LOKOLZA-33657 format. One record per atom (N, C-alpha, C, O): y, x, z; residue number from 1; chain. Coordinates in nm, 2 decimals, decimal comma. Each point is the difference from the previous one (the first is absolute). Layout:
<site><north>Y</north><east>X</east><up>Z</up><seq>NUM</seq><mol>A</mol></site>
...
***
This chain:
<site><north>0,35</north><east>-11,12</east><up>3,53</up><seq>1</seq><mol>A</mol></site>
<site><north>-0,14</north><east>0,12</east><up>-0,05</up><seq>1</seq><mol>A</mol></site>
<site><north>-0,03</north><east>0,08</east><up>0,09</up><seq>1</seq><mol>A</mol></site>
<site><north>0,06</north><east>0,00</east><up>0,11</up><seq>1</seq><mol>A</mol></site>
<site><north>-0,16</north><east>0,08</east><up>-0,13</up><seq>2</seq><mol>A</mol></site>
<site><north>-0,01</north><east>0,09</east><up>0,09</up><seq>2</seq><mol>A</mol></site>
<site><north>0,04</north><east>0,17</east><up>-0,03</up><seq>2</seq><mol>A</mol></site>
<site><north>-0,03</north><east>0,07</east><up>-0,10</up><seq>2</seq><mol>A</mol></site>
<site><north>0,09</north><east>-0,03</east><up>0,20</up><seq>3</seq><mol>A</mol></site>
<site><north>0,04</north><east>0,19</east><up>-0,03</up><seq>3</seq><mol>A</mol></site>
<site><north>-0,12</north><east>0,05</east><up>-0,06</up><seq>3</seq><mol>A</mol></site>
<site><north>-0,11</north><east>-0,03</east><up>0,05</up><seq>3</seq><mol>A</mol></site>
<site><north>0,12</north><east>0,11</east><up>-0,13</up><seq>4</seq><mol>A</mol></site>
<site><north>-0,07</north><east>0,10</east><up>-0,05</up><seq>4</seq><mol>A</mol></site>
<site><north>-0,10</north><east>0,09</east><up>0,09</up><seq>4</seq><mol>A</mol></site>
<site><north>-0,12</north><east>0,02</east><up>0,00</up><seq>4</seq><mol>A</mol></site>
<site><north>0,24</north><east>0,03</east><up>0,10</up><seq>5</seq><mol>A</mol></site>
<site><north>-0,06</north><east>0,09</east><up>0,10</up><seq>5</seq><mol>A</mol></site>
<site><north>-0,11</north><east>-0,09</east><up>0,06</up><seq>5</seq><mol>A</mol></site>
<site><north>-0,11</north><east>0,04</east><up>-0,01</up><seq>5</seq><mol>A</mol></site>
<site><north>0,12</north><east>-0,11</east><up>0,05</up><seq>6</seq><mol>A</mol></site>
<site><north>-0,16</north><east>-0,10</east><up>0,02</up><seq>6</seq><mol>A</mol></site>
<site><north>-0,08</north><east>-0,10</east><up>-0,07</up><seq>6</seq><mol>A</mol></site>
<site><north>-0,05</north><east>-0,09</east><up>0,06</up><seq>6</seq><mol>A</mol></site>
<site><north>0,03</north><east>0,10</east><up>-0,19</up><seq>7</seq><mol>A</mol></site>
<site><north>0,00</north><east>-0,10</east><up>-0,05</up><seq>7</seq><mol>A</mol></site>
<site><north>-0,19</north><east>0,02</east><up>-0,04</up><seq>7</seq><mol>A</mol></site>
<site><north>-0,08</north><east>-0,09</east><up>-0,04</up><seq>7</seq><mol>A</mol></site>
<site><north>0,05</north><east>0,22</east><up>0,07</up><seq>8</seq><mol>A</mol></site>
<site><north>-0,17</north><east>0,05</east><up>0,00</up><seq>8</seq><mol>A</mol></site>
<site><north>-0,03</north><east>-0,08</east><up>0,15</up><seq>8</seq><mol>A</mol></site>
<site><north>-0,10</north><east>-0,07</east><up>0,00</up><seq>8</seq><mol>A</mol></site>
<site><north>0,16</north><east>0,08</east><up>0,07</up><seq>9</seq><mol>A</mol></site>
<site><north>-0,06</north><east>-0,02</east><up>0,15</up><seq>9</seq><mol>A</mol></site>
<site><north>0,01</north><east>-0,18</east><up>-0,01</up><seq>9</seq><mol>A</mol></site>
<site><north>-0,10</north><east>-0,07</east><up>0,03</up><seq>9</seq><mol>A</mol></site>
<site><north>0,20</north><east>0,01</east><up>-0,08</up><seq>10</seq><mol>A</mol></site>
<site><north>0,00</north><east>-0,13</east><up>-0,03</up><seq>10</seq><mol>A</mol></site>
<site><north>-0,10</north><east>-0,09</east><up>-0,05</up><seq>10</seq><mol>A</mol></site>
<site><north>-0,04</north><east>-0,12</east><up>0,02</up><seq>10</seq><mol>A</mol></site>
<site><north>0,01</north><east>0,23</east><up>-0,13</up><seq>11</seq><mol>A</mol></site>
<site><north>-0,14</north><east>-0,07</east><up>-0,12</up><seq>11</seq><mol>A</mol></site>
<site><north>-0,12</north><east>0,02</east><up>0,12</up><seq>11</seq><mol>A</mol></site>
<site><north>-0,06</north><east>-0,10</east><up>0,05</up><seq>11</seq><mol>A</mol></site>
<site><north>0,05</north><east>0,19</east><up>-0,02</up><seq>12</seq><mol>A</mol></site>
<site><north>-0,13</north><east>0,01</east><up>0,14</up><seq>12</seq><mol>A</mol></site>
<site><north>-0,02</north><east>-0,16</east><up>0,03</up><seq>12</seq><mol>A</mol></site>
<site><north>-0,08</north><east>-0,08</east><up>-0,04</up><seq>12</seq><mol>A</mol></site>
<site><north>0,20</north><east>0,08</east><up>0,12</up><seq>13</seq><mol>A</mol></site>
<site><north>-0,05</north><east>-0,15</east><up>0,08</up><seq>13</seq><mol>A</mol></site>
<site><north>0,00</north><east>-0,11</east><up>-0,09</up><seq>13</seq><mol>A</mol></site>
<site><north>-0,07</north><east>-0,09</east><up>0,03</up><seq>13</seq><mol>A</mol></site>
<site><north>0,15</north><east>0,08</east><up>-0,18</up><seq>14</seq><mol>A</mol></site>
<site><north>-0,03</north><east>-0,15</east><up>-0,07</up><seq>14</seq><mol>A</mol></site>
<site><north>-0,12</north><east>0,04</east><up>-0,06</up><seq>14</seq><mol>A</mol></site>
<site><north>-0,05</north><east>-0,09</east><up>-0,05</up><seq>14</seq><mol>A</mol></site>
<site><north>0,02</north><east>0,16</east><up>0,05</up><seq>15</seq><mol>A</mol></site>
<site><north>-0,15</north><east>0,03</east><up>-0,05</up><seq>15</seq><mol>A</mol></site>
<site><north>-0,13</north><east>0,00</east><up>0,06</up><seq>15</seq><mol>A</mol></site>
<site><north>-0,11</north><east>0,02</east><up>-0,05</up><seq>15</seq><mol>A</mol></site>
<site><north>0,16</north><east>-0,06</east><up>0,20</up><seq>16</seq><mol>A</mol></site>
<site><north>-0,11</north><east>-0,02</east><up>0,10</up><seq>16</seq><mol>A</mol></site>
<site><north>-0,09</north><east>0,14</east><up>0,07</up><seq>16</seq><mol>A</mol></site>
<site><north>-0,11</north><east>-0,01</east><up>0,05</up><seq>16</seq><mol>A</mol></site>
<site><north>0,19</north><east>0,13</east><up>-0,07</up><seq>17</seq><mol>A</mol></site>
<site><north>-0,06</north><east>0,11</east><up>0,02</up><seq>17</seq><mol>A</mol></site>
<site><north>0,01</north><east>0,03</east><up>0,17</up><seq>17</seq><mol>A</mol></site>
<site><north>-0,06</north><east>0,06</east><up>0,08</up><seq>17</seq><mol>A</mol></site>
<site><north>0,19</north><east>-0,16</east><up>-0,06</up><seq>18</seq><mol>A</mol></site>
<site><north>0,03</north><east>0,02</east><up>0,17</up><seq>18</seq><mol>A</mol></site>
<site><north>0,02</north><east>-0,08</east><up>0,04</up><seq>18</seq><mol>A</mol></site>
<site><north>0,08</north><east>-0,07</east><up>-0,07</up><seq>18</seq><mol>A</mol></site>
<site><north>-0,15</north><east>0,01</east><up>0,21</up><seq>19</seq><mol>A</mol></site>
<site><north>0,02</north><east>-0,10</east><up>0,08</up><seq>19</seq><mol>A</mol></site>
<site><north>0,16</north><east>0,01</east><up>0,05</up><seq>19</seq><mol>A</mol></site>
<site><north>0,04</north><east>0,09</east><up>0,07</up><seq>19</seq><mol>A</mol></site>
<site><north>0,04</north><east>-0,21</east><up>-0,10</up><seq>20</seq><mol>A</mol></site>
<site><north>0,08</north><east>0,00</east><up>0,05</up><seq>20</seq><mol>A</mol></site>
<site><north>0,09</north><east>0,01</east><up>0,12</up><seq>20</seq><mol>A</mol></site>
<site><north>0,12</north><east>0,01</east><up>0,02</up><seq>20</seq><mol>A</mol></site>
<site><north>-0,25</north><east>-0,01</east><up>0,09</up><seq>21</seq><mol>A</mol></site>
<site><north>0,05</north><east>0,06</east><up>0,11</up><seq>21</seq><mol>A</mol></site>
<site><north>-0,07</north><east>0,11</east><up>0,04</up><seq>21</seq><mol>A</mol></site>
<site><north>-0,06</north><east>0,00</east><up>0,11</up><seq>21</seq><mol>A</mol></site>
<site><north>0,05</north><east>0,10</east><up>-0,20</up><seq>22</seq><mol>A</mol></site>
<site><north>-0,11</north><east>0,12</east><up>0,00</up><seq>22</seq><mol>A</mol></site>
<site><north>0,16</north><east>0,08</east><up>0,08</up><seq>22</seq><mol>A</mol></site>
<site><north>0,12</north><east>-0,04</east><up>-0,01</up><seq>22</seq><mol>A</mol></site>
<site><north>-0,17</north><east>0,17</east><up>0,08</up><seq>23</seq><mol>A</mol></site>
<site><north>0,05</north><east>0,06</east><up>0,08</up><seq>23</seq><mol>A</mol></site>
<site><north>0,06</north><east>0,15</east><up>-0,15</up><seq>23</seq><mol>A</mol></site>
<site><north>-0,08</north><east>0,01</east><up>-0,09</up><seq>23</seq><mol>A</mol></site>
<site><north>0,19</north><east>0,07</east><up>0,11</up><seq>24</seq><mol>A</mol></site>
<site><north>-0,03</north><east>0,09</east><up>-0,10</up><seq>24</seq><mol>A</mol></site>
<site><north>-0,10</north><east>0,10</east><up>0,02</up><seq>24</seq><mol>A</mol></site>
<site><north>-0,04</north><east>0,06</east><up>-0,10</up><seq>24</seq><mol>A</mol></site>
<site><north>-0,04</north><east>-0,01</east><up>0,25</up><seq>25</seq><mol>A</mol></site>
<site><north>-0,10</north><east>0,07</east><up>-0,01</up><seq>25</seq><mol>A</mol></site>
<site><north>-0,09</north><east>-0,07</east><up>-0,06</up><seq>25</seq><mol>A</mol></site>
<site><north>-0,07</north><east>0,07</east><up>-0,07</up><seq>25</seq><mol>A</mol></site>
<site><north>0,04</north><east>-0,17</east><up>0,07</up><seq>26</seq><mol>A</mol></site>
<site><north>-0,13</north><east>-0,11</east><up>-0,06</up><seq>26</seq><mol>A</mol></site>
<site><north>0,00</north><east>0,00</east><up>-0,16</up><seq>26</seq><mol>A</mol></site>
<site><north>-0,10</north><east>-0,02</east><up>-0,07</up><seq>26</seq><mol>A</mol></site>
<site><north>0,24</north><east>0,05</east><up>0,03</up><seq>27</seq><mol>A</mol></site>
<site><north>0,00</north><east>0,01</east><up>-0,15</up><seq>27</seq><mol>A</mol></site>
<site><north>-0,01</north><east>0,13</east><up>-0,06</up><seq>27</seq><mol>A</mol></site>
<site><north>-0,05</north><east>0,01</east><up>-0,11</up><seq>27</seq><mol>A</mol></site>
<site><north>0,11</north><east>0,11</east><up>0,19</up><seq>28</seq><mol>A</mol></site>
<site><north>-0,01</north><east>0,11</east><up>0,00</up><seq>28</seq><mol>A</mol></site>
<site><north>-0,17</north><east>0,02</east><up>-0,01</up><seq>28</seq><mol>A</mol></site>
<site><north>-0,03</north><east>0,07</east><up>-0,11</up><seq>28</seq><mol>A</mol></site>
<site><north>-0,07</north><east>-0,11</east><up>0,18</up><seq>29</seq><mol>A</mol></site>
<site><north>-0,12</north><east>0,02</east><up>-0,01</up><seq>29</seq><mol>A</mol></site>
<site><north>-0,05</north><east>-0,05</east><up>-0,11</up><seq>29</seq><mol>A</mol></site>
<site><north>-0,08</north><east>0,07</east><up>-0,07</up><seq>29</seq><mol>A</mol></site>
<site><north>0,11</north><east>-0,23</east><up>0,02</up><seq>30</seq><mol>A</mol></site>
<site><north>-0,06</north><east>-0,03</east><up>-0,14</up><seq>30</seq><mol>A</mol></site>
<site><north>0,04</north><east>0,10</east><up>-0,11</up><seq>30</seq><mol>A</mol></site>
<site><north>-0,08</north><east>0,03</east><up>-0,08</up><seq>30</seq><mol>A</mol></site>
<site><north>0,23</north><east>0,01</east><up>0,09</up><seq>31</seq><mol>A</mol></site>
<site><north>0,03</north><east>0,07</east><up>-0,09</up><seq>31</seq><mol>A</mol></site>
<site><north>-0,08</north><east>0,13</east><up>-0,05</up><seq>31</seq><mol>A</mol></site>
<site><north>-0,01</north><east>0,05</east><up>-0,11</up><seq>31</seq><mol>A</mol></site>
<site><north>-0,04</north><east>-0,02</east><up>0,25</up><seq>32</seq><mol>A</mol></site>
<site><north>-0,10</north><east>0,14</east><up>-0,03</up><seq>32</seq><mol>A</mol></site>
<site><north>-0,13</north><east>-0,04</east><up>-0,05</up><seq>32</seq><mol>A</mol></site>
<site><north>-0,02</north><east>0,06</east><up>-0,10</up><seq>32</seq><mol>A</mol></site>
<site><north>-0,05</north><east>-0,13</east><up>0,12</up><seq>33</seq><mol>A</mol></site>
<site><north>-0,09</north><east>-0,04</east><up>-0,01</up><seq>33</seq><mol>A</mol></site>
<site><north>-0,05</north><east>-0,06</east><up>-0,17</up><seq>33</seq><mol>A</mol></site>
<site><north>-0,11</north><east>-0,02</east><up>-0,05</up><seq>33</seq><mol>A</mol></site>
<site><north>0,24</north><east>0,01</east><up>-0,01</up><seq>34</seq><mol>A</mol></site>
<site><north>-0,03</north><east>-0,01</east><up>-0,13</up><seq>34</seq><mol>A</mol></site>
<site><north>0,03</north><east>0,08</east><up>-0,08</up><seq>34</seq><mol>A</mol></site>
<site><north>-0,04</north><east>-0,01</east><up>-0,12</up><seq>34</seq><mol>A</mol></site>
***
């Protein structure tokens, strides 16, 4: 299973919100645009 503290972040990858090769900064920029 996935630890509850990171579950939300893991789902963003599983649902295709983020490229697995994206950087932390790129993910933050995407989150800010939503």
